[in-house]
Backbone as CSV, one residue per row, in Angstrom:
resi,resn,N_x,N_y,N_z,CA_x,CA_y,CA_z,C_x,C_y,C_z
1,MET,132.314,90.325,58.824,131.241,89.169,59.587,130.990,89.779,60.643
2,LEU,131.630,90.192,61.834,131.367,90.698,63.103,130.424,92.100,62.856
3,ASN,130.593,92.757,62.314,129.658,94.084,61.891,128.469,93.636,61.505
4,LYS,128.400,92.831,60.857,127.041,92.318,60.058,126.415,91.507,61.002
5,LEU,126.934,91.017,62.105,126.395,90.408,62.876,125.757,90.891,64.302
6,PHE,126.689,92.287,64.843,126.211,93.496,65.583,124.920,93.879,64.956
7,VAL,124.785,94.575,63.619,123.669,95.096,62.993,122.432,94.080,62.993
8,LEU,122.825,92.676,63.000,121.346,91.617,63.170,120.945,91.741,64.416
9,CYS,121.944,91.914,65.403,121.503,91.605,67.155,120.852,92.862,67.148
10,LEU,121.442,94.102,66.800,120.677,95.150,67.327,119.401,95.650,66.492
11,LEU,119.093,94.958,65.277,117.720,95.095,64.713,117.051,94.249,65.214
12,ALA,117.350,92.937,66.039,116.536,92.213,66.691,115.870,92.690,68.430
13,LEU,117.163,93.741,68.747,116.573,94.498,70.066,115.741,95.173,69.559
14,LEU,115.748,95.968,68.688,114.788,97.101,68.455,113.681,96.445,68.060
15,SER,113.639,95.364,67.049,112.618,94.823,66.942,111.761,94.475,68.423
16,GLY,112.556,93.923,69.399,111.480,93.534,70.499,111.166,94.592,71.090
17,ALA,111.638,95.578,71.263,111.541,96.628,72.334,110.273,97.338,71.398
18,ALA,110.020,97.364,70.097,109.069,97.739,69.122,107.687,97.061,69.383
19,THR,107.959,95.659,69.793,106.685,94.819,69.876,106.275,94.718,71.386
20,ALA,107.159,95.225,72.245,106.646,95.261,73.796,105.511,95.669,74.371
21,GLN,104.551,95.011,74.976,103.466,95.238,75.290,103.332,96.087,76.472
22,PRO,102.537,97.210,76.411,102.200,98.056,77.500,101.340,97.053,78.863
23,LEU,101.995,97.261,80.123,101.222,96.620,81.184,99.745,96.544,81.009
24,ARG,99.117,95.529,81.638,97.689,95.395,81.645,97.092,95.473,83.208
25,LEU,96.386,96.272,83.227,96.236,96.621,84.671,94.543,96.753,85.045
26,VAL,94.357,96.303,86.265,93.068,96.146,86.615,93.017,97.070,88.046
27,ALA,92.175,97.729,88.378,91.835,98.687,89.398,90.544,98.531,90.442
28,ALA,90.885,98.507,91.315,89.813,98.241,92.482,89.716,99.069,93.685
29,GLY,88.779,100.034,93.496,88.432,100.973,94.501,88.813,102.603,93.731
30,ALA,87.751,103.164,93.760,87.237,104.245,93.042,88.553,105.403,93.413
31,SER,88.892,105.275,94.987,89.885,106.568,94.828,91.232,105.991,94.419
32,ILE,91.430,104.673,94.261,93.019,104.374,93.480,92.854,104.322,92.011
33,THR,91.480,104.731,91.565,91.316,104.956,90.109,91.444,106.094,89.677
34,SER,91.077,107.134,90.864,90.982,108.379,90.536,92.508,108.752,90.656
35,VAL,93.581,108.382,91.468,95.076,108.224,91.411,95.483,108.131,90.051
36,ILE,95.359,107.015,89.397,95.461,105.970,88.334,95.443,107.162,87.372
37,GLN,94.096,108.021,87.159,93.541,109.142,86.341,94.480,110.149,86.389
38,ARG,94.944,110.478,87.343,95.510,111.821,87.741,96.985,111.563,87.263
39,LEU,97.504,110.577,87.240,98.771,110.216,87.112,98.867,109.757,85.319
40,ASP,97.661,110.026,84.558,97.868,109.410,83.190,98.212,107.976,82.799
41,LEU,97.595,107.111,83.826,97.812,105.705,83.497,96.729,105.066,83.272
42,ASP,95.430,105.560,82.917,94.288,105.128,82.742,94.435,104.395,81.230
43,SER,95.123,104.589,80.732,95.346,103.868,79.203,95.535,102.535,79.247
44,LEU,96.327,102.139,80.600,96.676,100.657,80.842,95.687,100.164,81.521
45,LEU,94.403,100.396,81.762,93.508,99.780,82.217,92.600,98.724,81.654
46,VAL,92.564,97.631,81.837,91.843,96.672,81.123,90.788,96.217,81.570
47,GLY,90.518,96.789,83.129,89.238,96.034,83.715,89.347,97.231,84.750
48,LEU,88.352,97.122,85.500,88.226,97.805,87.019,86.702,97.432,87.622
49,ASP,86.749,97.876,89.132,85.858,97.215,89.906,84.540,98.381,89.649
50,SER,83.598,98.059,90.688,82.203,98.387,90.273,82.208,99.761,91.114
51,THR,82.952,100.279,91.863,82.663,101.738,92.715,83.779,102.249,91.224
52,SER,84.466,102.150,90.776,85.287,102.880,89.796,84.762,103.221,88.580
53,ALA,83.509,102.345,88.519,82.685,102.420,86.788,82.399,103.960,86.572
54,PRO,82.001,104.551,87.127,81.494,105.833,86.924,82.734,106.493,86.768
55,LEU,83.725,106.470,87.112,85.223,107.359,86.968,85.170,106.953,85.345
56,MET,84.985,106.154,84.776,85.731,105.571,83.769,84.409,105.188,82.426
57,ALA,83.372,105.902,82.751,82.293,105.567,82.103,82.359,105.740,80.533
58,GLY,83.344,106.667,80.040,83.283,106.753,78.660,84.269,105.564,77.825
59,ARG,84.775,104.899,78.761,85.843,103.709,78.696,85.144,102.267,78.046
60,ASP,83.875,102.079,78.793,83.180,100.641,78.806,84.300,99.717,78.926
61,LEU,84.907,99.771,80.235,85.775,98.625,80.433,85.224,97.657,81.571
62,PRO,85.590,96.625,80.983,85.220,95.287,82.038,84.863,95.561,83.396
63,ASN,84.097,95.539,84.104,83.929,95.488,85.765,83.865,94.298,86.010
64,VAL,84.757,93.861,87.154,85.186,92.717,88.107,84.693,92.688,89.017
65,GLY,83.487,93.303,89.092,82.914,93.664,90.503,83.085,94.455,91.544
66,TYR,82.173,94.361,92.782,82.690,95.078,94.044,83.816,94.662,94.602
67,GLN,84.744,96.021,95.164,86.110,95.506,95.449,86.180,94.679,96.475
68,ARG,85.418,94.361,97.514,85.767,93.301,98.689,84.855,91.869,98.008
69,GLN,84.561,91.685,96.743,84.269,90.608,96.463,84.646,90.092,95.153
70,LEU,85.852,90.452,94.656,86.498,90.173,93.454,86.249,88.746,92.784
71,SER,86.308,88.434,91.802,86.458,86.975,91.480,87.529,86.741,90.386
72,ALA,88.415,85.709,90.851,89.564,85.562,90.455,89.470,85.437,88.473
73,GLU,88.132,84.392,88.517,88.221,83.809,86.836,88.035,85.156,86.202
74,GLY,87.470,86.213,86.882,86.605,87.395,85.817,88.492,88.211,85.634
75,ILE,88.792,88.066,86.907,89.991,89.316,86.814,91.007,88.623,85.805
76,LEU,91.547,87.096,85.805,92.307,86.261,85.283,91.678,86.195,83.640
77,SER,90.613,86.588,83.319,90.122,86.290,81.882,90.606,87.686,81.270
78,LEU,90.851,88.475,81.776,91.489,90.024,81.274,92.664,89.969,81.299
79,ARG,93.649,88.885,81.545,95.013,88.706,81.494,95.697,89.848,81.846
80,PRO,95.410,90.309,82.895,96.201,91.471,83.642,97.820,91.067,84.369
81,ASP,98.844,91.985,84.092,99.743,92.211,84.704,99.892,92.357,86.329
82,VAL,98.927,93.551,86.304,98.952,94.063,87.804,97.311,94.214,88.000
83,LEU,97.013,94.006,89.425,96.146,94.146,90.085,96.360,95.255,91.234
84,LEU,95.735,96.533,91.187,96.457,97.822,92.020,94.946,98.058,92.981
85,GLY,95.168,97.993,94.079,93.638,98.349,94.954,93.985,98.663,96.633
86,SER,93.461,98.871,97.076,93.463,99.177,98.430,93.481,97.868,99.516
87,GLU,93.577,98.132,101.240,93.535,96.928,101.779,92.135,96.552,101.910
88,GLU,91.109,97.597,101.212,89.450,97.228,101.398,89.395,95.699,100.203
89,MET,90.146,95.416,99.219,89.742,94.832,98.426,90.248,93.301,98.839
90,GLY,89.244,92.402,98.215,89.450,90.869,98.757,88.372,90.258,97.772
91,PRO,88.362,88.940,98.556,88.528,88.392,99.612,89.970,87.414,99.387
92,PRO,90.752,87.581,100.755,92.011,87.629,100.749,92.326,85.991,99.828
93,ALA,91.492,85.163,99.490,91.953,83.967,98.952,91.902,84.112,97.377
94,VAL,91.120,85.122,96.938,91.150,85.518,95.584,92.217,86.253,95.425
95,LEU,93.006,87.174,96.306,94.047,87.718,95.821,95.322,86.766,95.948
96,ALA,95.168,85.842,96.830,96.022,84.665,96.589,96.172,83.769,95.567
97,GLN,95.041,83.704,95.129,95.030,82.825,93.826,95.509,83.638,92.694
98,LEU,95.341,84.939,92.710,95.995,85.793,91.524,97.420,85.658,91.497
99,ARG,97.858,85.808,92.850,99.248,86.029,93.036,99.647,84.763,92.429
100,GLU,99.528,83.648,92.589,99.659,82.264,92.116,99.783,82.313,90.819
101,ALA,98.933,82.877,90.232,98.880,82.541,88.697,99.326,83.780,88.246
102,GLY,100.280,84.494,88.776,101.477,85.856,88.201,101.050,86.653,88.269
103,VAL,99.898,87.506,88.892,99.396,88.406,88.693,100.114,89.110,89.492
104,GLU,100.934,90.417,89.444,101.298,91.370,90.474,100.012,91.889,91.320
105,VAL,99.829,91.662,92.739,98.946,92.597,93.331,99.364,93.255,94.111
106,ILE,99.255,94.567,94.345,99.720,95.790,94.994,98.651,96.305,95.629
107,VAL,98.817,96.420,97.043,97.795,96.702,97.863,98.142,98.118,98.514
108,LEU,97.338,98.908,98.473,97.957,100.311,99.248,97.082,100.501,100.523
109,ASN,97.375,101.289,101.194,96.621,101.840,102.627,95.622,102.515,102.297
110,ALA,94.450,101.888,102.931,93.298,102.476,102.860,92.743,103.689,103.604
111,GLN,93.634,103.815,104.742,93.476,105.233,105.846,92.664,106.343,105.119
112,ALA,92.041,106.799,105.985,91.021,108.097,105.109,91.884,109.352,105.613
113,ASN,93.140,109.752,105.126,93.693,110.803,105.814,95.028,111.468,104.616
114,LEU,95.342,112.833,104.852,95.936,113.561,103.784,97.359,112.607,103.713
115,PRO,97.755,112.568,104.552,99.374,111.943,104.618,99.300,110.242,103.793
116,THR,98.284,109.794,103.768,98.139,108.389,103.387,98.044,108.359,101.571
117,LEU,96.941,109.376,101.459,96.863,109.926,100.282,98.170,110.192,99.331
118,TYR,98.991,111.199,100.138,100.109,111.336,99.371,101.253,110.548,99.432
119,GLU,101.123,109.542,100.328,102.282,108.046,100.114,101.495,107.061,98.976
120,ASN,100.507,107.023,98.725,99.571,106.262,97.945,100.040,106.755,96.630
121,ILE,99.859,108.297,96.404,100.288,108.907,95.220,101.546,108.328,94.629
122,GLY,102.596,108.218,95.627,103.790,108.279,95.330,104.245,107.031,95.135
123,ALA,103.283,106.167,95.818,103.560,104.477,95.519,103.227,104.029,93.927
124,VAL,101.983,104.553,93.600,101.694,104.331,92.415,102.733,105.045,91.166
125,GLY,103.141,106.309,91.506,104.144,106.932,90.596,105.266,106.267,90.583
126,GLN,106.021,105.840,91.634,106.883,105.053,91.627,106.890,103.706,90.885
127,ARG,105.874,102.716,91.245,105.631,101.652,90.506,105.633,101.503,88.710
128,PHE,104.868,102.667,88.449,104.536,102.891,86.905,105.189,104.192,86.420
129,SER,106.409,104.179,86.841,107.480,104.779,86.228,106.820,106.572,85.791
130,ARG,106.173,107.200,87.011,105.500,108.345,86.949,106.077,109.179,87.988
131,GLY,107.225,108.966,88.739,107.846,109.640,89.803,107.512,111.009,89.757
132,ALA,107.959,111.695,88.776,108.145,113.193,88.551,106.567,113.563,88.620
133,GLN,105.932,113.234,88.047,104.297,113.404,87.865,103.471,113.344,89.196
134,ALA,104.072,111.986,89.934,103.498,112.222,91.352,103.919,113.019,92.518
135,GLU,105.496,113.441,92.568,105.830,114.599,93.416,105.155,115.597,92.982
136,HIS,104.774,116.030,91.526,104.077,117.412,91.092,102.563,117.431,91.722
137,LEU,102.063,116.279,91.526,100.631,116.130,91.997,100.405,116.508,93.641
138,VAL,101.443,115.652,94.106,101.638,115.861,95.986,101.704,117.410,96.137
139,SER,102.490,117.718,95.718,102.880,119.331,96.036,101.818,120.387,95.938
140,GLU,100.805,119.774,94.474,99.603,120.825,94.042,98.756,120.846,95.180
141,LEU,98.766,119.243,95.713,97.683,119.157,96.779,97.792,119.675,97.940
142,LYS,99.192,119.548,98.275,99.417,120.659,99.908,99.395,121.500,99.688
143,ALA,99.643,122.244,98.617,99.591,123.954,98.501,98.003,124.163,98.317
144,GLN,97.194,123.373,97.849,95.875,123.436,97.797,95.047,123.387,98.943
145,VAL,95.698,122.435,99.736,95.380,122.027,101.384,95.801,123.333,102.235
146,ALA,97.062,123.892,101.881,97.292,125.081,102.907,96.719,126.228,102.486
147,ALA,95.963,126.215,101.160,95.155,127.716,100.930,93.871,127.391,101.459
148,LEU,93.476,126.361,102.089,91.961,126.183,102.401,91.883,127.378,103.643
149,PRO,90.427,127.593,103.584,90.138,128.688,105.099,90.646,128.099,106.124
150,GLN,90.977,129.220,107.281,91.080,128.343,108.602,89.819,127.828,109.374
151,ALA,90.005,126.658,109.715,88.691,126.085,110.858,88.851,127.056,111.900
152,PRO,87.156,127.546,111.840,86.953,128.360,113.016,87.547,128.012,114.497
153,ALA,87.329,128.623,115.440,88.069,128.419,116.407,86.483,127.584,117.528
154,GLU,85.413,128.010,117.295,84.369,127.010,117.550,83.668,126.512,116.490
155,ARG,84.025,124.938,116.205,83.726,124.203,115.115,82.114,123.921,115.486
156,PRO,81.342,123.793,114.104,80.097,123.691,114.049,80.149,122.018,114.441
157,ARG,79.271,121.785,115.272,78.567,119.707,115.222,78.291,119.643,113.967
158,ALA,78.762,118.385,113.272,78.356,117.820,112.204,78.240,116.273,112.381
159,LEU,77.536,115.605,111.680,77.448,114.084,111.552,77.780,113.852,110.163
160,PHE,77.915,112.609,109.987,78.181,112.098,108.767,77.264,110.781,108.867
161,LEU,76.777,110.921,107.504,75.328,110.037,107.415,75.506,108.980,106.140
162,LEU,75.381,107.777,106.281,75.290,106.556,105.319,73.905,106.165,105.421
163,SER,73.367,106.103,104.262,72.275,105.115,104.070,72.571,103.590,104.327
164,HIS,71.998,103.152,104.820,72.332,101.279,105.043,71.032,100.785,103.849
165,SER,71.693,99.696,103.416,70.448,98.741,102.486,69.394,98.425,102.961
166,ALA,69.570,98.531,104.240,68.201,97.858,105.138,66.951,98.913,105.550
167,GLY,67.715,100.492,104.586,66.797,101.414,104.879,66.627,102.124,106.004
168,SER,68.233,102.003,106.437,68.019,102.954,107.949,69.420,103.873,107.861
169,LEU,69.619,104.335,108.595,70.515,105.736,108.559,72.039,105.311,109.242
170,LEU,73.190,105.409,109.056,74.129,105.058,110.238,74.713,106.349,110.152
171,VAL,75.292,106.383,111.225,76.443,107.765,111.716,77.627,107.073,111.742
172,GLY,78.661,107.709,111.268,80.023,107.623,111.489,80.824,108.127,112.680
173,GLY,81.595,107.386,113.308,82.108,107.649,114.351,83.887,107.577,114.202
174,ALA,84.294,107.338,115.450,85.521,107.589,115.086,86.631,106.717,114.178
175,GLY,87.572,107.064,113.510,87.934,105.758,112.856,87.091,105.763,111.100
176,THR,86.607,106.490,111.153,85.550,106.515,109.439,86.413,107.517,108.929
177,ALA,86.215,107.378,107.409,86.158,108.256,106.318,85.394,109.354,106.825
178,GLY,84.087,109.153,107.204,83.455,110.143,107.604,83.737,111.562,108.575
179,ASP,84.394,110.716,109.578,84.561,111.221,110.693,86.196,112.241,110.379
180,SER,86.964,111.839,109.278,88.019,112.284,109.146,87.872,113.444,107.812
181,LEU,86.681,113.373,107.234,86.265,115.024,106.679,85.877,115.721,107.381
182,ILE,84.894,115.438,108.294,84.641,116.435,109.200,85.725,117.124,110.263
183,GLU,86.495,116.295,110.667,87.850,116.967,111.398,88.541,117.690,110.322
184,LEU,88.918,117.369,109.167,89.553,118.173,108.127,88.767,119.203,107.533
185,GLY,87.579,118.991,107.571,86.726,120.101,106.941,86.123,121.244,107.933
186,GLY,86.939,121.106,109.479,86.773,122.124,110.103,85.261,122.083,110.618
187,MET,85.309,120.987,110.977,83.660,120.777,111.957,84.174,119.985,113.102
188,TYR,83.491,119.548,113.716,83.321,118.755,115.233,82.259,117.423,115.063
189,ASN,82.827,116.534,114.906,81.808,115.123,115.137,81.680,114.801,116.833
190,PRO,80.163,115.045,116.996,80.145,114.950,118.664,79.845,113.287,118.846
191,VAL,80.089,112.558,117.903,80.035,110.830,118.401,81.399,110.242,118.510
192,ALA,82.242,111.266,117.942,83.737,110.314,117.688,84.136,110.019,118.829
193,GLY,84.100,110.858,119.859,84.277,110.170,121.509,83.672,109.215,122.132
194,GLN,82.473,108.972,121.223,81.319,107.664,121.891,81.377,106.187,121.269
195,PHE,81.891,106.558,120.071,81.919,104.681,119.433,82.880,105.168,118.036
196,SER,83.188,104.020,117.923,84.036,103.844,116.115,83.029,103.318,115.119
197,GLN,83.439,103.278,113.952,82.820,102.960,112.781,81.428,103.279,112.659
198,TYR,80.842,102.514,111.967,79.661,103.388,111.910,78.333,102.828,112.685
199,ARG,77.204,103.368,113.394,76.332,102.552,113.863,74.939,103.569,113.803
200,SER,73.982,103.052,114.052,72.437,103.512,113.794,72.209,104.168,115.320
201,LEU,71.580,105.309,115.235,71.341,106.013,116.512,69.790,106.026,116.828
202,SER,69.204,106.173,118.143,68.032,106.557,118.257,67.871,107.914,117.847
203,ALA,66.311,108.288,118.032,65.665,109.777,117.638,66.616,110.564,118.942
204,GLU,66.170,110.018,119.840,66.769,110.360,121.065,67.908,110.965,121.025
205,ALA,68.755,110.055,120.799,70.154,110.427,120.638,70.622,111.580,119.678
206,LEU,70.051,111.123,118.507,70.278,112.269,117.182,70.010,113.659,117.942
207,LEU,68.648,114.042,118.762,68.237,114.886,119.025,68.828,115.733,119.931
208,GLN,70.040,114.863,120.958,70.439,115.404,122.089,72.007,116.087,121.342
209,LEU,72.677,115.556,120.403,73.559,115.511,119.228,73.448,117.075,119.076
210,ARG,72.563,117.373,118.671,72.219,118.615,117.860,73.239,119.102,116.545
211,PRO,73.338,118.552,115.872,74.338,118.871,114.790,73.724,120.058,113.988
212,GLU,74.662,120.905,113.608,74.279,121.946,112.839,74.569,121.730,111.336
213,TRP,75.215,120.686,111.175,75.412,120.080,109.580,75.380,118.846,109.500
214,LEU,74.673,118.142,108.648,74.479,116.947,108.143,75.200,116.748,106.581
215,ILE,76.045,115.749,106.834,77.058,115.598,105.787,76.857,113.916,105.327
216,THR,76.527,113.863,104.104,76.137,112.311,103.163,76.574,112.074,101.802
217,THR,76.294,110.984,101.376,77.309,110.988,99.950,75.838,110.964,98.864
218,SER,76.491,111.265,98.053,75.360,111.681,96.849,74.610,110.334,96.531
219,GLN,75.985,109.303,96.831,75.277,107.897,96.665,73.619,107.460,97.659
220,SER,74.248,107.815,98.636,73.107,107.728,100.029,71.979,108.347,99.477
221,ILE,71.989,109.534,98.813,70.958,110.081,98.372,70.002,109.476,97.297
222,ASP,70.686,109.216,96.346,70.171,108.497,95.047,69.572,107.372,95.322
223,GLN,70.241,106.290,96.416,69.515,105.072,97.136,68.132,105.313,97.827
224,ALA,68.275,106.568,98.481,67.171,106.731,99.425,66.214,107.552,98.495
225,GLY,66.836,108.141,97.204,65.365,108.724,96.503,65.168,110.057,96.502
226,GLY,66.677,110.607,97.239,66.501,111.981,97.098,66.679,112.478,98.492
227,SER,66.817,113.787,98.960,67.376,114.518,100.148,66.196,114.174,101.146
228,GLU,64.878,114.648,100.681,63.787,114.240,101.893,63.702,112.958,102.188
229,ALA,63.933,112.141,100.934,63.224,110.727,101.408,64.719,110.148,102.411
230,LEU,65.730,110.714,102.267,67.139,110.030,102.993,66.623,111.112,104.879
231,LEU,66.288,111.848,104.828,66.248,112.579,105.944,64.843,111.581,106.779
232,ALA,64.361,111.323,105.871,62.719,110.835,106.368,63.069,109.218,106.986
233,LEU,64.273,109.117,106.284,64.701,107.295,107.368,64.882,107.831,108.880
234,GLN,64.873,108.668,109.233,64.998,109.122,110.790,64.592,110.331,110.791
235,PRO,63.156,110.539,111.004,62.315,111.993,111.092,62.797,112.660,112.124
236,ALA,63.890,111.993,113.095,64.158,113.171,114.274,65.250,114.179,113.702
237,LEU,66.084,113.800,112.475,67.207,114.879,112.092,66.172,115.696,111.939
238,ALA,65.168,116.104,111.186,64.224,117.519,111.041,64.176,118.136,111.979
239,SER,64.084,117.982,113.408,63.907,118.484,114.328,65.426,119.084,115.162
240,THR,66.344,118.889,114.477,67.811,119.150,114.601,67.980,120.433,114.141
241,PRO,68.995,121.280,114.936,69.720,122.737,113.996,69.651,122.391,112.436
242,ALA,70.621,121.555,111.934,70.828,120.885,110.670,69.759,121.140,110.237
243,GLY,68.688,120.313,110.775,67.064,120.113,110.031,66.486,121.135,109.867
244,HIS,66.317,122.215,110.563,65.681,123.182,110.934,65.960,124.035,109.763
245,LYS,67.255,124.115,109.324,67.863,125.302,108.498,68.499,124.489,107.259
246,GLY,68.123,123.183,107.327,68.380,122.447,105.848,69.863,122.433,105.150
247,GLN,70.528,122.194,106.118,71.828,122.304,106.042,72.372,120.637,105.931
248,LEU,71.886,120.588,104.742,72.768,119.097,104.333,73.500,119.396,103.268
249,ILE,74.717,118.451,103.391,75.864,118.574,102.252,76.091,117.054,101.784
250,SER,76.434,117.229,100.642,76.432,116.054,99.565,77.927,115.787,98.960
251,VAL,78.461,114.573,99.479,79.554,114.469,98.870,79.808,113.304,98.154
252,ASP,80.908,113.150,97.511,81.015,111.996,96.679,81.425,111.050,97.197
253,GLY,80.386,109.770,97.065,80.875,108.691,97.714,82.180,107.961,97.344
254,ALA,82.832,108.359,95.970,84.324,107.759,96.060,85.415,108.190,96.567
255,LEU,84.988,109.088,97.308,86.078,109.731,98.166,86.562,108.793,99.320
256,LEU,85.689,107.815,99.323,85.460,106.987,100.543,85.871,105.792,100.423
257,VAL,86.218,105.391,99.457,86.236,103.908,98.857,87.858,103.595,98.611
258,GLY,88.308,103.380,99.538,89.893,102.698,99.354,90.595,103.723,99.973
259,GLY,90.153,104.702,100.603,90.887,106.104,101.227,90.609,107.078,100.263
260,PHE,91.036,108.607,100.831,90.800,109.455,99.774,91.512,109.522,98.570
261,ASN,91.061,110.256,97.711,91.433,110.597,96.325,91.779,111.891,96.264
262,PRO,92.205,112.404,95.254,92.979,113.805,95.119,91.668,114.753,94.796
263,ALA,90.673,114.105,94.679,89.426,115.380,94.748,89.175,115.540,96.106
264,VAL,89.426,114.916,97.105,88.837,115.419,98.329,89.477,116.797,98.812
265,VAL,90.123,117.455,98.213,90.734,118.649,98.398,89.223,120.117,98.300
266,ASP,88.296,119.562,97.211,87.602,120.446,96.889,86.430,120.220,97.951
267,THR,86.571,118.950,98.180,85.361,118.795,99.076,85.595,119.260,100.459
268,LEU,86.803,119.232,101.203,87.320,120.137,102.467,87.401,121.474,102.320
269,ALA,87.042,122.300,101.040,86.823,123.547,100.762,85.510,123.902,100.880
270,GLN,84.664,122.721,100.354,83.244,122.790,100.674,82.921,122.960,102.171
271,LEU,83.629,121.954,102.737,83.081,121.934,104.249,83.831,123.073,105.238
272,ARG,85.048,123.744,104.982,85.646,124.705,105.471,84.303,125.898,105.108
273,GLN,84.156,126.108,103.978,83.164,127.556,103.673,81.917,127.185,104.564
274,ALA,81.467,125.748,104.885,80.689,125.727,105.963,80.645,125.941,106.958
275,ALA,81.876,125.380,107.438,82.135,125.667,108.731,82.203,127.356,109.199
276,ALA,82.706,128.089,108.402,82.997,129.400,108.213,81.469,130.127,108.373
277,GLN,80.528,129.864,107.426,79.185,130.041,107.707,78.829,129.923,109.037
278,SER,78.797,128.885,109.366,78.166,128.606,110.918,78.908,129.808,111.915
279,ALA,80.430,129.809,111.784,80.590,130.843,112.904,80.283,132.210,112.542
280,ASN,80.497,132.593,111.191,79.426,133.988,111.203,78.319,134.204,111.844
281,MET,77.590,133.245,111.588,76.098,133.289,111.947,76.077,133.311,113.644
282,ALA,76.833,132.485,114.174,77.025,132.501,115.382,77.395,133.821,116.176
283,GLN,78.354,134.425,115.594,79.044,136.026,115.795,77.810,136.706,115.776
284,ARG,77.055,136.895,114.982,75.879,137.744,114.764,74.809,137.684,115.478
285,ALA,74.815,136.465,115.878,73.882,136.152,116.823,74.237,136.607,118.190
286,ASN,75.378,136.599,118.507,76.048,137.215,119.805,76.049,138.735,119.901
């Protein structure tokens, strides 16, 4: 009788395990979604925000809107177990409403630097039982960063530009993801010591800065209608050293949403090569 009871209990446990459902995950922020992909967790996704949609174009997942303007109703309709995003997602009242409804809301650091990227990868790996895979990915990224070309002694001057919705250009100052890209890319941001965040600058100010490289996002170029149209938003840029030489670098704007994502290493390699190019040209000129 006891043996029969044991077998029945065992069968019930096995049946419960077999019918256990995987976690239902909603992601907010392209960089966070990129980490999810690299840790092979994308099969858990049941929804994502608008910045993540291009990364998961083949899945046709429900779009819950822009990460800073999420809707509790839209997310709850997907019956998620977890909402994973960065400090940039909100508004706070919606996050509080989701928590009250029983959704686990995980908020990761949005600082655009490599240590934060490594920490976020580790946090996601730990939460979703991908610890070993996360450690491997971090080790791989660190090795790739260590193998990047050295930054030149004389760093070229570079500006990071964003196309504003009002049809103007904003320049990235200290504390921005653009400034971090410039620094890690072996270049020098001449406005980092003047202001923080993003600001529009006058034609006179841009000419005085004399950037050798202009860096922007592919999304800013598309929004403006092409590279020439983007630069036409501030004609003075054509008269800078970067404008004369046509030295405009386009990076994926997904790198800047919710902190860096693992693809940032490829962008840093591109910037380091451009910095080395400027250094070599300066040596020949001397």
